[in-house]
CHARMM-style PDB file with segment names, atoms N, HN, CA, C and O in Angstrom:
ATOM      1  N   MET     1       0.878  -1.382   0.129  1.00  0.00      PROA
ATOM      2  CA  MET     1      -0.055  -0.176  -0.183  1.00  0.00      PROA
ATOM      3  C   MET     1       0.923   1.353   0.363  1.00  0.00      PROA
ATOM      4  O   MET     1       1.675   1.530   1.321  1.00  0.00      PROA
ATOM      5  N   THR     2       0.456   2.280  -0.790  1.00  0.00      PROA
ATOM      6  HN  THR     2      -0.154   2.136  -1.568  1.00  0.00      PROA
ATOM      7  CA  THR     2       1.485   3.339  -0.914  1.00  0.00      PROA
ATOM      8  C   THR     2       1.069   4.383   0.203  1.00  0.00      PROA
ATOM      9  O   THR     2       0.090   4.177   0.921  1.00  0.00      PROA
ATOM     10  N   ARG     3       1.850   5.498   0.312  1.00  0.00      PROA
ATOM     11  HN  ARG     3       2.645   5.666  -0.272  1.00  0.00      PROA
ATOM     12  CA  ARG     3       1.674   6.312   1.520  1.00  0.00      PROA
ATOM     13  C   ARG     3       0.215   7.153   1.129  1.00  0.00      PROA
ATOM     14  O   ARG     3      -0.404   7.705   2.039  1.00  0.00      PROA
ATOM     15  N   ASP     4      -0.146   7.192   0.104  1.00  0.00      PROA
ATOM     16  HN  ASP     4       0.356   6.744  -0.635  1.00  0.00      PROA
ATOM     17  CA  ASP     4      -1.263   8.266  -0.458  1.00  0.00      PROA
ATOM     18  C   ASP     4      -2.698   7.074   0.009  1.00  0.00      PROA
ATOM     19  O   ASP     4      -3.707   7.535   0.544  1.00  0.00      PROA
ATOM     20  N   GLN     5      -2.588   5.856  -0.236  1.00  0.00      PROA
ATOM     21  HN  GLN     5      -1.769   5.482  -0.671  1.00  0.00      PROA
ATOM     22  CA  GLN     5      -3.482   4.849  -0.199  1.00  0.00      PROA
ATOM     23  C   GLN     5      -3.588   4.862   1.245  1.00  0.00      PROA
ATOM     24  O   GLN     5      -4.754   4.918   1.637  1.00  0.00      PROA
ATOM     25  N   GLU     6      -2.691   4.826   2.158  1.00  0.00      PROA
ATOM     26  HN  GLU     6      -1.744   4.781   1.839  1.00  0.00      PROA
ATOM     27  CA  GLU     6      -2.870   4.645   3.814  1.00  0.00      PROA
ATOM     28  C   GLU     6      -3.832   6.109   3.977  1.00  0.00      PROA
ATOM     29  O   GLU     6      -5.013   6.108   4.325  1.00  0.00      PROA
ATOM     30  N   LEU     7      -3.287   6.930   3.750  1.00  0.00      PROA
ATOM     31  HN  LEU     7      -2.328   6.931   3.468  1.00  0.00      PROA
ATOM     32  CA  LEU     7      -3.866   8.478   4.089  1.00  0.00      PROA
ATOM     33  C   LEU     7      -5.478   8.290   3.619  1.00  0.00      PROA
ATOM     34  O   LEU     7      -6.424   8.361   4.404  1.00  0.00      PROA
ATOM     35  N   TRP     8      -5.566   8.087   2.467  1.00  0.00      PROA
ATOM     36  HN  TRP     8      -4.798   8.030   1.830  1.00  0.00      PROA
ATOM     37  CA  TRP     8      -7.262   7.776   1.948  1.00  0.00      PROA
ATOM     38  C   TRP     8      -7.799   6.649   3.049  1.00  0.00      PROA
ATOM     39  O   TRP     8      -8.790   6.951   3.714  1.00  0.00      PROA
ATOM     40  N   ALA     9      -7.155   5.334   3.258  1.00  0.00      PROA
ATOM     41  HN  ALA     9      -6.350   5.089   2.718  1.00  0.00      PROA
ATOM     42  CA  ALA     9      -7.545   4.676   4.239  1.00  0.00      PROA
ATOM     43  C   ALA     9      -8.047   5.068   5.655  1.00  0.00      PROA
ATOM     44  O   ALA     9      -8.902   4.614   6.415  1.00  0.00      PROA
ATOM     45  N   CYS    10      -7.101   6.172   5.701  1.00  0.00      PROA
ATOM     46  HN  CYS    10      -6.406   6.541   5.083  1.00  0.00      PROA
ATOM     47  CA  CYS    10      -7.286   6.697   7.416  1.00  0.00      PROA
ATOM     48  C   CYS    10      -8.581   7.743   7.290  1.00  0.00      PROA
ATOM     49  O   CYS    10      -9.432   7.833   8.175  1.00  0.00      PROA
ATOM     50  N   ALA    11      -8.600   8.495   6.094  1.00  0.00      PROA
ATOM     51  HN  ALA    11      -7.909   8.421   5.375  1.00  0.00      PROA
ATOM     52  CA  ALA    11      -9.466   9.654   6.204  1.00  0.00      PROA
ATOM     53  C   ALA    11     -10.890   8.727   5.882  1.00  0.00      PROA
ATOM     54  O   ALA    11     -11.891   9.252   6.368  1.00  0.00      PROA
ATOM     55  N   LEU    12     -11.115   7.576   5.223  1.00  0.00      PROA
ATOM     56  HN  LEU    12     -10.301   7.150   4.828  1.00  0.00      PROA
ATOM     57  CA  LEU    12     -12.257   6.898   5.273  1.00  0.00      PROA
ATOM     58  C   LEU    12     -12.633   6.338   6.501  1.00  0.00      PROA
ATOM     59  O   LEU    12     -13.811   6.291   6.855  1.00  0.00      PROA
ATOM     60  N   ALA    13     -11.595   5.863   7.248  1.00  0.00      PROA
ATOM     61  HN  ALA    13     -10.638   5.901   6.961  1.00  0.00      PROA
ATOM     62  CA  ALA    13     -12.052   5.229   8.568  1.00  0.00      PROA
ATOM     63  C   ALA    13     -12.421   6.478   9.506  1.00  0.00      PROA
ATOM     64  O   ALA    13     -13.217   6.255  10.418  1.00  0.00      PROA
ATOM     65  N   ILE    14     -11.949   7.667   9.370  1.00  0.00      PROA
ATOM     66  HN  ILE    14     -11.302   7.848   8.629  1.00  0.00      PROA
ATOM     67  CA  ILE    14     -12.427   8.515  10.202  1.00  0.00      PROA
ATOM     68  C   ILE    14     -13.534   8.957  10.090  1.00  0.00      PROA
ATOM     69  O   ILE    14     -14.152   9.385  11.065  1.00  0.00      PROA
ATOM     70  N   GLU    15     -14.182   8.944   8.471  1.00  0.00      PROA
ATOM     71  HN  GLU    15     -13.681   8.596   7.678  1.00  0.00      PROA
ATOM     72  CA  GLU    15     -15.484   9.339   8.113  1.00  0.00      PROA
ATOM     73  C   GLU    15     -16.370   8.398   8.937  1.00  0.00      PROA
ATOM     74  O   GLU    15     -17.179   8.801   9.773  1.00  0.00      PROA
ATOM     75  N   ARG    16     -16.148   7.079   8.625  1.00  0.00      PROA
ATOM     76  HN  ARG    16     -15.492   6.751   7.946  1.00  0.00      PROA
ATOM     77  CA  ARG    16     -16.982   6.310   8.918  1.00  0.00      PROA
ATOM     78  C   ARG    16     -17.320   5.952  10.685  1.00  0.00      PROA
ATOM     79  O   ARG    16     -18.310   5.366  11.123  1.00  0.00      PROA
ATOM     80  N   ALA    17     -16.301   6.445  11.375  1.00  0.00      PROA
ATOM     81  HN  ALA    17     -15.496   6.922  11.019  1.00  0.00      PROA
ATOM     82  CA  ALA    17     -16.284   6.334  12.658  1.00  0.00      PROA
ATOM     83  C   ALA    17     -17.329   7.772  13.386  1.00  0.00      PROA
ATOM     84  O   ALA    17     -18.247   7.796  14.206  1.00  0.00      PROA
ATOM     85  N   HSD    18     -16.669   8.749  12.654  1.00  0.00      PROA
ATOM     86  HN  HSD    18     -15.923   8.730  11.988  1.00  0.00      PROA
ATOM     87  CA  HSD    18     -17.189  10.015  13.162  1.00  0.00      PROA
ATOM     88  C   HSD    18     -18.188  10.684  12.055  1.00  0.00      PROA
ATOM     89  O   HSD    18     -18.313  11.881  12.317  1.00  0.00      PROA
ATOM     90  N   GLY    19     -18.856  10.343  11.030  1.00  0.00      PROA
ATOM     91  HN  GLY    19     -18.754   9.371  10.818  1.00  0.00      PROA
ATOM     92  CA  GLY    19     -19.619  10.685  10.180  1.00  0.00      PROA
ATOM     93  C   GLY    19     -19.445  12.261  10.082  1.00  0.00      PROA
ATOM     94  O   GLY    19     -18.339  12.797  10.018  1.00  0.00      PROA
ATOM     95  N   GLU    20     -20.588  12.910  10.078  1.00  0.00      PROA
ATOM     96  HN  GLU    20     -21.487  12.475  10.130  1.00  0.00      PROA
ATOM     97  CA  GLU    20     -20.679  14.403   9.729  1.00  0.00      PROA
ATOM     98  C   GLU    20     -19.572  15.422  10.671  1.00  0.00      PROA
ATOM     99  O   GLU    20     -19.381  16.617  10.445  1.00  0.00      PROA
ATOM    100  N   ALA    21     -19.025  14.744  11.589  1.00  0.00      PROA
ATOM    101  HN  ALA    21     -19.180  13.773  11.772  1.00  0.00      PROA
ATOM    102  CA  ALA    21     -17.947  15.309  12.677  1.00  0.00      PROA
ATOM    103  C   ALA    21     -16.622  15.022  11.984  1.00  0.00      PROA
ATOM    104  O   ALA    21     -15.791  15.833  12.393  1.00  0.00      PROA
ATOM    105  N   ALA    22     -16.235  14.392  11.317  1.00  0.00      PROA
ATOM    106  HN  ALA    22     -16.910  13.734  10.985  1.00  0.00      PROA
ATOM    107  CA  ALA    22     -15.184  13.656  10.902  1.00  0.00      PROA
ATOM    108  C   ALA    22     -14.029  15.144  10.600  1.00  0.00      PROA
ATOM    109  O   ALA    22     -12.858  15.086  10.975  1.00  0.00      PROA
ATOM    110  N   PHE    23     -14.379  15.912  10.162  1.00  0.00      PROA
ATOM    111  HN  PHE    23     -15.330  15.959   9.857  1.00  0.00      PROA
ATOM    112  CA  PHE    23     -13.670  17.417   9.801  1.00  0.00      PROA
ATOM    113  C   PHE    23     -13.125  17.997  10.940  1.00  0.00      PROA
ATOM    114  O   PHE    23     -11.954  18.371  11.009  1.00  0.00      PROA
ATOM    115  N   LEU    24     -14.311  18.118  12.240  1.00  0.00      PROA
ATOM    116  HN  LEU    24     -15.262  17.814  12.184  1.00  0.00      PROA
ATOM    117  CA  LEU    24     -14.362  18.508  13.429  1.00  0.00      PROA
ATOM    118  C   LEU    24     -13.218  17.624  14.014  1.00  0.00      PROA
ATOM    119  O   LEU    24     -12.265  18.271  14.447  1.00  0.00      PROA
ATOM    120  N   HSD    25     -13.140  16.396  14.098  1.00  0.00      PROA
ATOM    121  HN  HSD    25     -13.914  15.870  13.746  1.00  0.00      PROA
ATOM    122  CA  HSD    25     -12.451  15.531  15.048  1.00  0.00      PROA
ATOM    123  C   HSD    25     -10.988  15.561  14.423  1.00  0.00      PROA
ATOM    124  O   HSD    25     -10.089  15.278  15.215  1.00  0.00      PROA
ATOM    125  N   ALA    26     -10.586  15.892  12.998  1.00  0.00      PROA
ATOM    126  HN  ALA    26     -11.317  16.122  12.355  1.00  0.00      PROA
ATOM    127  CA  ALA    26      -9.422  15.941  12.602  1.00  0.00      PROA
ATOM    128  C   ALA    26      -8.684  16.853  13.142  1.00  0.00      PROA
ATOM    129  O   ALA    26      -7.582  16.741  13.678  1.00  0.00      PROA
ATOM    130  N   SER    27      -9.529  18.031  12.931  1.00  0.00      PROA
ATOM    131  HN  SER    27     -10.424  18.122  12.495  1.00  0.00      PROA
ATOM    132  CA  SER    27      -9.114  19.641  13.428  1.00  0.00      PROA
ATOM    133  C   SER    27      -8.768  19.643  14.630  1.00  0.00      PROA
ATOM    134  O   SER    27      -7.834  20.397  14.906  1.00  0.00      PROA
ATOM    135  N   MET    28      -9.281  18.953  15.570  1.00  0.00      PROA
ATOM    136  HN  MET    28     -10.039  18.341  15.345  1.00  0.00      PROA
ATOM    137  CA  MET    28      -8.933  18.997  16.905  1.00  0.00      PROA
ATOM    138  C   MET    28      -7.780  18.447  17.080  1.00  0.00      PROA
ATOM    139  O   MET    28      -6.873  19.099  17.597  1.00  0.00      PROA
ATOM    140  N   GLN    29      -7.566  16.911  16.610  1.00  0.00      PROA
ATOM    141  HN  GLN    29      -8.302  16.382  16.190  1.00  0.00      PROA
ATOM    142  CA  GLN    29      -6.566  16.166  16.409  1.00  0.00      PROA
ATOM    143  C   GLN    29      -5.231  17.235  16.090  1.00  0.00      PROA
ATOM    144  O   GLN    29      -4.293  17.329  16.881  1.00  0.00      PROA
ATOM    145  N   ILE    30      -5.289  17.827  15.119  1.00  0.00      PROA
ATOM    146  HN  ILE    30      -6.052  17.751  14.477  1.00  0.00      PROA
ATOM    147  CA  ILE    30      -4.265  18.704  14.630  1.00  0.00      PROA
ATOM    148  C   ILE    30      -3.914  19.819  15.670  1.00  0.00      PROA
ATOM    149  O   ILE    30      -2.732  20.061  15.914  1.00  0.00      PROA
ATOM    150  N   ASP    31      -5.055  20.585  16.364  1.00  0.00      PROA
ATOM    151  HN  ASP    31      -6.015  20.388  16.166  1.00  0.00      PROA
ATOM    152  CA  ASP    31      -4.742  21.554  17.065  1.00  0.00      PROA
ATOM    153  C   ASP    31      -4.163  20.998  18.309  1.00  0.00      PROA
ATOM    154  O   ASP    31      -3.371  21.720  18.915  1.00  0.00      PROA
ATOM    155  N   ARG    32      -4.507  19.530  18.901  1.00  0.00      PROA
ATOM    156  HN  ARG    32      -5.150  18.944  18.408  1.00  0.00      PROA
ATOM    157  CA  ARG    32      -3.687  19.125  20.134  1.00  0.00      PROA
ATOM    158  C   ARG    32      -2.590  18.742  19.988  1.00  0.00      PROA
ATOM    159  O   ARG    32      -1.907  18.692  21.011  1.00  0.00      PROA
ATOM    160  N   LEU    33      -1.913  18.282  18.584  1.00  0.00      PROA
ATOM    161  HN  LEU    33      -2.468  18.323  17.753  1.00  0.00      PROA
ATOM    162  CA  LEU    33      -0.737  17.684  18.391  1.00  0.00      PROA
ATOM    163  C   LEU    33       0.169  18.999  18.428  1.00  0.00      PROA
ATOM    164  O   LEU    33       1.262  18.977  18.995  1.00  0.00      PROA
ATOM    165  N   GLU    34      -0.387  20.290  17.724  1.00  0.00      PROA
ATOM    166  HN  GLU    34      -1.275  20.308  17.263  1.00  0.00      PROA
ATOM    167  CA  GLU    34       0.431  21.378  17.483  1.00  0.00      PROA
ATOM    168  C   GLU    34       0.764  21.869  18.982  1.00  0.00      PROA
ATOM    169  O   GLU    34       1.941  22.143  19.215  1.00  0.00      PROA
ATOM    170  N   ALA    35      -0.152  21.995  19.979  1.00  0.00      PROA
ATOM    171  HN  ALA    35      -1.108  21.772  19.790  1.00  0.00      PROA
ATOM    172  CA  ALA    35      -0.118  22.117  21.254  1.00  0.00      PROA
ATOM    173  C   ALA    35       0.948  21.291  22.081  1.00  0.00      PROA
ATOM    174  O   ALA    35       1.488  21.759  23.083  1.00  0.00      PROA
ATOM    175  N   GLU    36       1.178  20.179  21.647  1.00  0.00      PROA
ATOM    176  HN  GLU    36       0.740  19.799  20.832  1.00  0.00      PROA
ATOM    177  CA  GLU    36       1.935  19.414  22.087  1.00  0.00      PROA
ATOM    178  C   GLU    36       3.306  19.655  21.639  1.00  0.00      PROA
ATOM    179  O   GLU    36       4.237  19.491  22.428  1.00  0.00      PROA
ATOM    180  N   GLY    37       3.528  20.082  20.270  1.00  0.00      PROA
ATOM    181  HN  GLY    37       2.772  20.215  19.629  1.00  0.00      PROA
ATOM    182  CA  GLY    37       4.648  20.053  19.711  1.00  0.00      PROA
ATOM    183  C   GLY    37       4.972  19.218  18.585  1.00  0.00      PROA
ATOM    184  O   GLY    37       6.096  19.153  18.087  1.00  0.00      PROA
ATOM    185  N   LYS    38       3.981  18.595  18.206  1.00  0.00      PROA
ATOM    186  HN  LYS    38       3.068  18.647  18.611  1.00  0.00      PROA
ATOM    187  CA  LYS    38       4.173  17.481  17.645  1.00  0.00      PROA
ATOM    188  C   LYS    38       3.866  17.852  16.113  1.00  0.00      PROA
ATOM    189  O   LYS    38       2.820  17.499  15.568  1.00  0.00      PROA
ATOM    190  N   ALA    39       4.741  18.500  15.546  1.00  0.00      PROA
ATOM    191  HN  ALA    39       5.591  18.786  15.989  1.00  0.00      PROA
ATOM    192  CA  ALA    39       4.498  19.173  14.093  1.00  0.00      PROA
ATOM    193  C   ALA    39       4.771  18.029  13.212  1.00  0.00      PROA
ATOM    194  O   ALA    39       4.065  18.142  12.210  1.00  0.00      PROA
ATOM    195  N   GLU    40       5.609  16.822  13.164  1.00  0.00      PROA
ATOM    196  HN  GLU    40       6.182  16.731  13.978  1.00  0.00      PROA
ATOM    197  CA  GLU    40       5.029  15.879  12.115  1.00  0.00      PROA
ATOM    198  C   GLU    40       3.855  15.261  12.040  1.00  0.00      PROA
ATOM    199  O   GLU    40       3.177  15.149  11.018  1.00  0.00      PROA
ATOM    200  N   ALA    41       3.530  14.747  13.383  1.00  0.00      PROA
ATOM    201  HN  ALA    41       4.080  14.838  14.213  1.00  0.00      PROA
ATOM    202  CA  ALA    41       2.101  14.184  13.559  1.00  0.00      PROA
ATOM    203  C   ALA    41       0.914  15.151  13.310  1.00  0.00      PROA
ATOM    204  O   ALA    41      -0.235  14.716  13.232  1.00  0.00      PROA
ATOM    205  N   ALA    42       1.212  16.494  13.184  1.00  0.00      PROA
ATOM    206  HN  ALA    42       2.145  16.848  13.248  1.00  0.00      PROA
ATOM    207  CA  ALA    42       0.157  17.354  13.089  1.00  0.00      PROA
ATOM    208  C   ALA    42       0.095  17.550  11.468  1.00  0.00      PROA
ATOM    209  O   ALA    42      -0.976  17.743  10.893  1.00  0.00      PROA
ATOM    210  N   ARG    43       1.254  17.488  10.840  1.00  0.00      PROA
ATOM    211  HN  ARG    43       2.124  17.331  11.307  1.00  0.00      PROA
ATOM    212  CA  ARG    43       1.099  17.395   9.415  1.00  0.00      PROA
ATOM    213  C   ARG    43       0.860  16.313   8.684  1.00  0.00      PROA
ATOM    214  O   ARG    43       0.943  16.396   7.459  1.00  0.00      PROA
ATOM    215  N   ILE    44       0.459  14.887   9.423  1.00  0.00      PROA
ATOM    216  HN  ILE    44       0.391  14.820  10.419  1.00  0.00      PROA
ATOM    217  CA  ILE    44       0.366  14.048   8.912  1.00  0.00      PROA
ATOM    218  C   ILE    44      -1.426  14.291   8.914  1.00  0.00      PROA
ATOM    219  O   ILE    44      -2.162  14.305   7.928  1.00  0.00      PROA
ATOM    220  N   TRP    45      -1.717  14.427  10.036  1.00  0.00      PROA
ATOM    221  HN  TRP    45      -1.119  14.415  10.837  1.00  0.00      PROA
ATOM    222  CA  TRP    45      -3.256  14.743  10.341  1.00  0.00      PROA
ATOM    223  C   TRP    45      -3.509  15.822   9.242  1.00  0.00      PROA
ATOM    224  O   TRP    45      -4.568  15.583   8.662  1.00  0.00      PROA
ATOM    225  N   ARG    46      -3.016  16.683   8.878  1.00  0.00      PROA
ATOM    226  HN  ARG    46      -2.156  16.877   9.349  1.00  0.00      PROA
ATOM    227  CA  ARG    46      -3.311  17.836   8.050  1.00  0.00      PROA
ATOM    228  C   ARG    46      -3.710  17.170   6.589  1.00  0.00      PROA
ATOM    229  O   ARG    46      -4.711  17.476   5.941  1.00  0.00      PROA
ATOM    230  N   GLU    47      -2.733  16.212   6.215  1.00  0.00      PROA
ATOM    231  HN  GLU    47      -1.920  15.963   6.741  1.00  0.00      PROA
ATOM    232  CA  GLU    47      -2.930  15.498   4.950  1.00  0.00      PROA
ATOM    233  C   GLU    47      -4.346  14.583   4.864  1.00  0.00      PROA
ATOM    234  O   GLU    47      -5.074  14.511   3.874  1.00  0.00      PROA
ATOM    235  N   VAL    48      -4.520  13.991   5.989  1.00  0.00      PROA
ATOM    236  HN  VAL    48      -3.929  14.049   6.793  1.00  0.00      PROA
ATOM    237  CA  VAL    48      -5.757  13.178   6.130  1.00  0.00      PROA
ATOM    238  C   VAL    48      -6.880  14.161   6.105  1.00  0.00      PROA
ATOM    239  O   VAL    48      -7.689  13.958   5.200  1.00  0.00      PROA
ATOM    240  N   LEU    49      -7.079  15.006   6.753  1.00  0.00      PROA
ATOM    241  HN  LEU    49      -6.422  15.171   7.488  1.00  0.00      PROA
ATOM    242  CA  LEU    49      -7.874  16.554   6.703  1.00  0.00      PROA
ATOM    243  C   LEU    49      -8.139  16.831   5.212  1.00  0.00      PROA
ATOM    244  O   LEU    49      -9.235  17.313   4.926  1.00  0.00      PROA
ATOM    245  N   THR    50      -7.443  16.633   4.441  1.00  0.00      PROA
ATOM    246  HN  THR    50      -6.552  16.242   4.673  1.00  0.00      PROA
ATOM    247  CA  THR    50      -7.352  17.178   3.069  1.00  0.00      PROA
ATOM    248  C   THR    50      -8.259  15.950   2.209  1.00  0.00      PROA
ATOM    249  O   THR    50      -9.111  16.075   1.329  1.00  0.00      PROA
ATOM    250  N   ARG    51      -7.830  15.036   2.700  1.00  0.00      PROA
ATOM    251  HN  ARG    51      -7.138  14.934   3.414  1.00  0.00      PROA
ATOM    252  CA  ARG    51      -8.745  13.863   2.013  1.00  0.00      PROA
ATOM    253  C   ARG    51     -10.316  14.039   2.520  1.00  0.00      PROA
ATOM    254  O   ARG    51     -11.328  14.070   1.820  1.00  0.00      PROA
ATOM    255  N   ILE    52     -10.207  14.134   3.822  1.00  0.00      PROA
ATOM    256  HN  ILE    52      -9.385  14.109   4.390  1.00  0.00      PROA
ATOM    257  CA  ILE    52     -11.739  13.997   4.385  1.00  0.00      PROA
ATOM    258  C   ILE    52     -12.619  15.157   3.596  1.00  0.00      PROA
ATOM    259  O   ILE    52     -13.713  14.987   3.059  1.00  0.00      PROA
ATOM    260  N   GLU    53     -11.739  16.562   3.679  1.00  0.00      PROA
ATOM    261  HN  GLU    53     -10.849  16.700   4.115  1.00  0.00      PROA
ATOM    262  CA  GLU    53     -12.582  17.408   2.853  1.00  0.00      PROA
ATOM    263  C   GLU    53     -13.067  17.023   1.485  1.00  0.00      PROA
ATOM    264  O   GLU    53     -14.208  17.235   1.072  1.00  0.00      PROA
ATOM    265  N   ALA    54     -11.936  16.340   0.706  1.00  0.00      PROA
ATOM    266  HN  ALA    54     -11.010  16.168   1.041  1.00  0.00      PROA
ATOM    267  CA  ALA    54     -12.413  15.626  -0.449  1.00  0.00      PROA
ATOM    268  C   ALA    54     -13.300  14.705  -0.298  1.00  0.00      PROA
ATOM    269  O   ALA    54     -14.119  14.564  -1.207  1.00  0.00      PROA
ATOM    270  N   LEU    55     -13.355  14.036   0.614  1.00  0.00      PROA
ATOM    271  HN  LEU    55     -12.690  14.151   1.352  1.00  0.00      PROA
ATOM    272  CA  LEU    55     -14.615  12.846   0.613  1.00  0.00      PROA
ATOM    273  C   LEU    55     -15.899  13.756   0.890  1.00  0.00      PROA
ATOM    274  O   LEU    55     -16.894  13.661   0.172  1.00  0.00      PROA
ATOM    275  N   GLU    56     -15.834  14.564   1.873  1.00  0.00      PROA
ATOM    276  HN  GLU    56     -15.025  14.641   2.456  1.00  0.00      PROA
ATOM    277  CA  GLU    56     -17.058  15.450   2.255  1.00  0.00      PROA
ATOM    278  C   GLU    56     -17.575  16.104   1.012  1.00  0.00      PROA
ATOM    279  O   GLU    56     -18.797  16.210   0.915  1.00  0.00      PROA
ATOM    280  N   GLY    57     -16.877  16.520   0.125  1.00  0.00      PROA
ATOM    281  HN  GLY    57     -15.884  16.433   0.203  1.00  0.00      PROA
ATOM    282  CA  GLY    57     -17.105  17.415  -1.029  1.00  0.00      PROA
ATOM    283  C   GLY    57     -17.787  16.377  -2.164  1.00  0.00      PROA
ATOM    284  O   GLY    57     -18.696  16.697  -2.930  1.00  0.00      PROA
ATOM    285  N   THR    58     -17.300  15.392  -2.113  1.00  0.00      PROA
ATOM    286  HN  THR    58     -16.562  15.132  -1.490  1.00  0.00      PROA
ATOM    287  CA  THR    58     -17.922  14.485  -2.758  1.00  0.00      PROA
ATOM    288  C   THR    58     -19.272  13.717  -2.635  1.00  0.00      PROA
ATOM    289  O   THR    58     -19.902  13.237  -3.577  1.00  0.00      PROA
ATOM    290  N   ALA    59     -19.591  13.682  -1.398  1.00  0.00      PROA
ATOM    291  HN  ALA    59     -19.079  14.072  -0.632  1.00  0.00      PROA
ATOM    292  CA  ALA    59     -20.675  13.183  -0.855  1.00  0.00      PROA
ATOM    293  C   ALA    59     -21.735  14.209  -0.858  1.00  0.00      PROA
ATOM    294  O   ALA    59     -22.908  13.873  -1.023  1.00  0.00      PROA
ATOM    295  N   ARG    60     -21.396  15.428  -0.689  1.00  0.00      PROA
ATOM    296  HN  ARG    60     -20.444  15.701  -0.555  1.00  0.00      PROA
ATOM    297  CA  ARG    60     -22.206  16.724  -1.050  1.00  0.00      PROA
ATOM    298  C   ARG    60     -22.803  16.895  -2.535  1.00  0.00      PROA
ATOM    299  O   ARG    60     -23.734  17.668  -2.762  1.00  0.00      PROA
ATOM    300  N   GLY    61     -22.211  16.138  -3.491  1.00  0.00      PROA
ATOM    301  HN  GLY    61     -21.454  15.511  -3.307  1.00  0.00      PROA
ATOM    302  CA  GLY    61     -22.066  16.394  -4.771  1.00  0.00      PROA
ATOM    303  C   GLY    61     -21.114  17.136  -5.345  1.00  0.00      PROA
ATOM    304  O   GLY    61     -20.953  16.945  -6.551  1.00  0.00      PROA
ATOM    305  N   ALA    62     -20.372  18.008  -4.766  1.00  0.00      PROA
ATOM    306  HN  ALA    62     -20.502  18.164  -3.787  1.00  0.00      PROA
ATOM    307  CA  ALA    62     -19.286  18.685  -5.438  1.00  0.00      PROA
ATOM    308  C   ALA    62     -18.618  18.125  -6.371  1.00  0.00      PROA
ATOM    309  O   ALA    62     -18.566  16.898  -6.291  1.00  0.00      PROA
ATOM    310  N   PRO    63     -17.992  18.695  -7.386  1.00  0.00      PROA
ATOM    311  CA  PRO    63     -17.174  18.099  -8.351  1.00  0.00      PROA
ATOM    312  C   PRO    63     -15.759  17.396  -7.456  1.00  0.00      PROA
ATOM    313  O   PRO    63     -15.267  17.873  -6.434  1.00  0.00      PROA
ATOM    314  N   CYS    64     -15.374  16.327  -8.076  1.00  0.00      PROA
ATOM    315  HN  CYS    64     -15.774  15.939  -8.907  1.00  0.00      PROA
ATOM    316  CA  CYS    64     -13.815  16.213  -7.385  1.00  0.00      PROA
ATOM    317  C   CYS    64     -12.923  16.843  -7.767  1.00  0.00      PROA
ATOM    318  OT1 CYS    64     -11.816  16.730  -7.240  1.00  0.00      PROA
TER     319      CYS     64
END
C-alpha cells in the first residue's frame, strides 16, 4: 500500500467512525498535536484532513 493509499484509508476510517463530525475530529487532533509540539504528527493529520474534505465534497455532490 502506498502512503497516499494509507492516508485515504485513514480518512475513510475517520469518516465512517465520526460521520459529519470527521472534519471537526481531525481539526481537533491537529490542534492538540500542535499544542503538544508534535509538528510531524500534525502534518500527517493535515494530509488526512485534506482527504476528508475531498470525501465530504464528493458526498455533497461537489465535483472531485
